[in-house]
C-alpha positions as CSV (number, residue, x, y, z in Angstrom):
1,X,30.4,21.7,-10.5
2,X,32.0,19.4,-8.0
3,X,30.4,21.2,-5.1
4,X,27.0,21.1,-6.8
5,X,27.3,17.4,-7.5
6,X,28.1,16.8,-3.9
7,X,25.1,18.8,-2.7
8,X,22.9,16.9,-5.1
9,X,24.3,13.6,-3.8
10,X,23.7,14.6,-0.2
11,X,20.2,15.7,-1.0
12,X,19.5,12.4,-2.6
13,X,20.9,10.6,0.5
14,X,18.7,12.7,2.7
15,X,15.6,11.8,0.8
16,X,16.5,8.1,0.9
17,X,17.0,8.2,4.7
18,X,13.8,10.1,5.6
19,X,11.3,8.0,7.5
20,X,8.2,9.9,6.3
21,X,8.2,12.0,3.1
22,X,4.7,13.4,2.5
23,X,3.6,15.2,-0.6
24,X,0.7,17.6,-0.8
25,X,0.7,17.6,-4.6
26,X,-0.7,14.8,-6.7
27,X,1.7,14.0,-9.5
28,X,-1.1,12.2,-11.3
29,X,-4.9,11.7,-10.8
30,X,-7.3,9.1,-12.0
31,X,-8.5,11.5,-14.7
32,X,-5.1,11.1,-16.5
33,X,-5.9,7.4,-17.1
34,X,-9.7,7.8,-17.7
35,X,-10.5,5.9,-14.5
36,X,-14.0,6.2,-13.0
37,X,-13.9,7.4,-9.4
38,X,-15.5,9.4,-6.7
39,X,-13.9,11.8,-4.3
40,X,-14.3,11.1,-0.6
41,X,-14.1,13.3,2.4
42,X,-13.7,11.1,5.5
43,X,-14.1,12.4,9.1
44,X,-11.9,11.1,11.9
45,X,-13.0,11.0,15.6
46,X,-10.5,13.6,16.5
47,X,-11.6,16.2,14.0
48,X,-9.4,15.6,11.0
49,X,-10.8,15.1,7.5
50,X,-9.2,12.6,5.1
51,X,-9.3,12.9,1.4
52,X,-9.8,9.7,-0.6
53,X,-10.9,8.1,-3.9
54,X,-13.4,5.4,-4.5
55,X,-13.0,3.2,-7.6
56,X,-15.9,0.9,-8.5
57,X,-15.2,-2.6,-9.8
58,X,-15.8,-3.1,-13.5
59,X,-18.8,-5.3,-12.7
60,X,-21.0,-5.4,-9.6
61,X,-19.0,-6.9,-6.8
62,X,-19.2,-7.3,-3.0
63,X,-15.5,-7.3,-2.7
64,X,-13.9,-4.1,-1.3
65,X,-10.3,-3.4,-0.5
66,X,-8.7,-0.4,1.3
67,X,-5.2,0.6,0.3
68,X,-2.9,2.3,2.8
69,X,0.2,4.1,1.6
70,X,3.9,3.7,2.7
71,X,4.4,7.3,3.9
72,X,6.2,8.3,0.8
73,X,4.4,10.8,-1.5
74,X,0.6,10.2,-1.3
75,X,-2.2,7.9,-2.6
76,X,-1.6,9.0,-6.2
77,X,1.4,6.6,-6.3
78,X,-0.9,3.6,-6.0
79,X,-3.1,4.0,-9.1
80,X,-1.5,1.1,-10.9
81,X,-2.3,-1.1,-8.0
82,X,-5.8,0.2,-7.9
83,X,-6.3,-0.9,-11.6
84,X,-4.9,-4.4,-10.8
85,X,-7.3,-4.8,-7.9
86,X,-10.1,-3.7,-10.1
87,X,-9.1,-6.3,-12.7
88,X,-9.5,-8.8,-9.9
89,X,-13.1,-7.8,-9.3
90,X,-12.6,-5.4,-6.4
91,X,-14.0,-2.0,-5.5
92,X,-11.1,0.0,-4.3
93,X,-10.8,2.7,-1.6
94,X,-7.6,4.8,-1.3
95,X,-7.0,7.6,1.1
96,X,-4.3,10.0,2.4
97,X,-3.2,10.1,6.0
98,X,-3.5,13.5,7.7
99,X,-0.7,15.7,6.5
100,X,-0.6,14.0,3.1
101,X,-2.3,15.1,-0.2
102,X,-5.5,17.0,0.4
103,X,-6.2,15.6,3.9
104,X,-6.2,17.8,6.9
105,X,-3.1,19.7,8.0
106,X,-0.9,17.7,10.4
107,X,2.7,18.6,11.2
108,X,5.0,15.8,10.2
109,X,8.7,15.5,11.2
110,X,10.6,13.6,8.6
111,X,12.6,11.8,11.3
112,X,9.5,10.1,12.6
113,X,8.9,6.6,11.3
114,X,5.1,6.6,12.0
115,X,2.5,8.5,13.9
116,X,-0.2,6.8,16.0
117,X,-2.8,9.1,14.4
118,X,-2.4,7.0,11.2
119,X,-4.0,4.1,12.9
120,X,-7.0,6.4,13.7
121,X,-7.0,7.3,10.0
122,X,-7.4,3.8,8.7
123,X,-10.0,3.0,11.4
124,X,-11.9,6.1,10.2
125,X,-11.8,5.0,6.6
126,X,-13.2,1.5,7.6
127,X,-15.9,3.1,9.7
128,X,-16.9,5.5,6.8
129,X,-16.9,2.6,4.3
130,X,-18.9,0.3,6.5
131,X,-21.6,3.0,6.8
132,X,-21.9,3.1,3.0
133,X,-21.7,-0.7,2.6
134,X,-22.9,-2.2,5.9
135,X,-23.1,-5.8,4.9
136,X,-19.6,-6.0,3.4
137,X,-16.5,-7.4,5.0
138,X,-13.3,-5.7,3.8
139,X,-9.8,-6.7,2.8
140,X,-6.8,-4.5,3.4
141,X,-3.6,-3.8,1.4
142,X,-0.7,-1.8,2.6
143,X,2.9,-1.0,1.8
144,X,5.6,-0.1,4.4
145,X,4.0,1.6,7.3
146,X,0.6,1.1,5.7
147,X,1.3,-2.7,5.8
148,X,2.1,-2.6,9.5
149,X,-1.0,-0.5,10.2
150,X,-3.2,-2.8,8.1
151,X,-2.1,-5.9,10.1
152,X,-2.5,-4.1,13.4
153,X,-6.0,-2.7,12.6
154,X,-7.2,-6.0,11.1
155,X,-6.2,-7.9,14.2
156,X,-8.2,-5.6,16.4
157,X,-11.4,-5.7,14.4
158,X,-13.9,-8.4,13.3
159,X,-14.8,-7.2,9.9
160,X,-11.5,-7.7,7.9
161,X,-11.1,-10.9,6.0
162,X,-7.7,-10.8,4.5
163,X,-4.6,-8.5,4.6
164,X,-1.9,-8.1,2.0
165,X,1.1,-6.5,3.7
166,X,4.1,-5.5,1.6
167,X,7.2,-4.9,3.8
168,X,5.4,-4.4,7.2
169,X,7.1,-3.4,10.4
170,X,6.7,-6.0,13.1
171,X,8.1,-4.3,16.2
172,X,8.8,-0.5,16.2
173,X,11.8,-0.9,18.4
174,X,13.4,-3.3,16.0
175,X,12.8,-0.7,13.2
176,X,14.6,2.0,15.2
177,X,17.6,-0.2,15.8
178,X,17.9,-1.4,12.2
179,X,17.6,2.1,10.7
180,X,20.6,3.1,12.8
181,X,22.5,-0.1,12.1
182,X,22.0,-0.3,8.3
183,X,21.2,3.3,7.3
184,X,23.0,5.3,10.0
185,X,19.8,7.1,10.7
186,X,18.1,7.7,14.0
187,X,14.4,7.5,13.5
188,X,11.9,8.6,16.1
189,X,9.3,6.1,17.3
190,X,6.3,7.9,19.1
191,X,5.7,7.0,22.7
192,X,2.0,7.0,22.1
193,X,1.9,4.0,19.7
194,X,-0.2,1.3,21.3
195,X,1.6,-2.1,21.2
196,X,-1.6,-3.9,20.5
197,X,-1.4,-2.4,17.0
198,X,2.2,-3.5,16.4
199,X,1.8,-6.6,14.2
200,X,4.1,-8.9,16.2
201,X,1.8,-8.4,19.3
202,X,-1.5,-7.7,17.5
203,X,-1.8,-11.2,16.1
204,X,-1.5,-12.9,19.5
205,X,-5.3,-12.8,19.8
206,X,-6.6,-12.6,16.2
207,X,-10.3,-12.1,15.5
208,X,-12.4,-14.9,14.1
209,X,-13.1,-13.1,10.9
210,X,-9.5,-12.8,9.8
211,X,-8.7,-15.6,7.4
212,X,-5.1,-14.8,6.4
213,X,-2.3,-12.3,6.0
214,X,0.0,-12.4,3.0
215,X,3.4,-10.8,3.9
216,X,5.6,-9.8,1.0
217,X,9.2,-9.0,1.5
218,X,12.3,-8.6,-0.6
219,X,15.0,-11.3,-0.3
220,X,17.8,-8.8,0.4
221,X,16.1,-6.4,2.7
222,X,17.9,-5.5,6.0
223,X,15.2,-3.7,7.8
224,X,12.4,-6.3,7.5
225,X,13.4,-9.5,5.6
226,X,12.3,-13.1,5.2
227,X,14.0,-14.3,8.4
228,X,12.1,-11.8,10.5
229,X,8.8,-13.1,9.2
230,X,9.8,-16.7,9.7
231,X,10.9,-15.9,13.2
232,X,7.5,-14.3,13.8
233,X,5.7,-17.4,12.5
234,X,7.8,-19.6,14.8
235,X,7.5,-17.5,18.0
236,X,3.8,-16.5,17.8
237,X,1.4,-19.4,17.3
238,X,-1.4,-17.6,15.5
239,X,1.2,-16.1,13.0
240,X,2.2,-19.7,12.0
241,X,-1.4,-20.4,11.1
242,X,-2.4,-17.0,9.6
243,X,0.7,-15.6,7.9
244,X,1.8,-16.7,4.5
245,X,5.2,-15.4,3.3
246,X,6.0,-14.4,-0.3
247,X,9.7,-13.6,-0.9
248,X,10.6,-11.6,-4.0
249,X,14.0,-12.8,-5.1
250,X,17.0,-10.6,-5.6
251,X,15.6,-7.2,-4.3
252,X,15.0,-5.2,-1.2
253,X,11.6,-4.0,-0.1
254,X,11.7,-0.9,-2.3
255,X,11.4,-3.1,-5.4
256,X,9.0,-5.9,-4.5
257,X,6.3,-4.7,-6.9
258,X,8.5,-3.4,-9.6
259,X,10.7,-6.6,-9.9
260,X,8.0,-8.6,-11.6
261,X,4.6,-7.0,-11.5
262,X,2.8,-10.0,-13.0
263,X,4.3,-12.5,-10.5
264,X,3.6,-10.1,-7.7
265,X,-0.1,-9.7,-8.4
266,X,-0.6,-13.3,-9.5
267,X,0.4,-14.2,-5.9
268,X,-2.1,-11.7,-4.5
269,X,-4.8,-13.2,-6.8
270,X,-4.0,-16.7,-5.6
271,X,-4.1,-15.5,-1.9
272,X,-7.5,-13.9,-2.4
273,X,-9.0,-16.7,-4.4
274,X,-10.4,-18.6,-1.4
275,X,-11.6,-15.5,0.5
276,X,-15.3,-16.3,0.4
């Protein structure tokens, strides 16, 4: 029993420390909750096909938001957030990166923090969505790696209005160092990741369409915490103007949403209120 317990504990630690942890199986689907949705098959420029879901707003709306996942599980984990954005009058698009859910096969090493192909995936989702809704300007929401990708992509386009970024990376090299320092884990940062998509650098020349970025972090997080965002705002002039910081007290970044869901989404509603 003692040996079994030790193995279970080590297995749990291993899962905790993995950078990426994709799941091909959906532990829940919108059907479970009676949600209206359409399945999407989204092509990428390099030949992959992404699987997604489109959720219409309860009433006719010109507001659209794209949700990018944190690299843990798949898009099925975000259904509660989908319903909250719908309640705020949004049409919602979710998708899985290649190698996740029902999207195209892609070999993923759990030691890798992020793949540059995931930037292409979000770009492909935006392109696909713009073809369907050509007059619409989109908002983006992301958690973890999805938050960093959302900021990077938004700062390199001119059709994104607002971004909600929950626990984004700012510089990939900083992430690598902090995983080693605080988790004892050596994560791999791909050489092919373009610095202009790392949030810290991407915002140096923001597009005119971008009206704001709401960054959400836990007060106690060691990987990306409040002081990192404040430093970014101080060091990079456009960040001071565009970035709004919301600190969730008493938690790390794994619990920002769960700590107080009402307060969390009320802040998002407030941030999106002056979008138009």
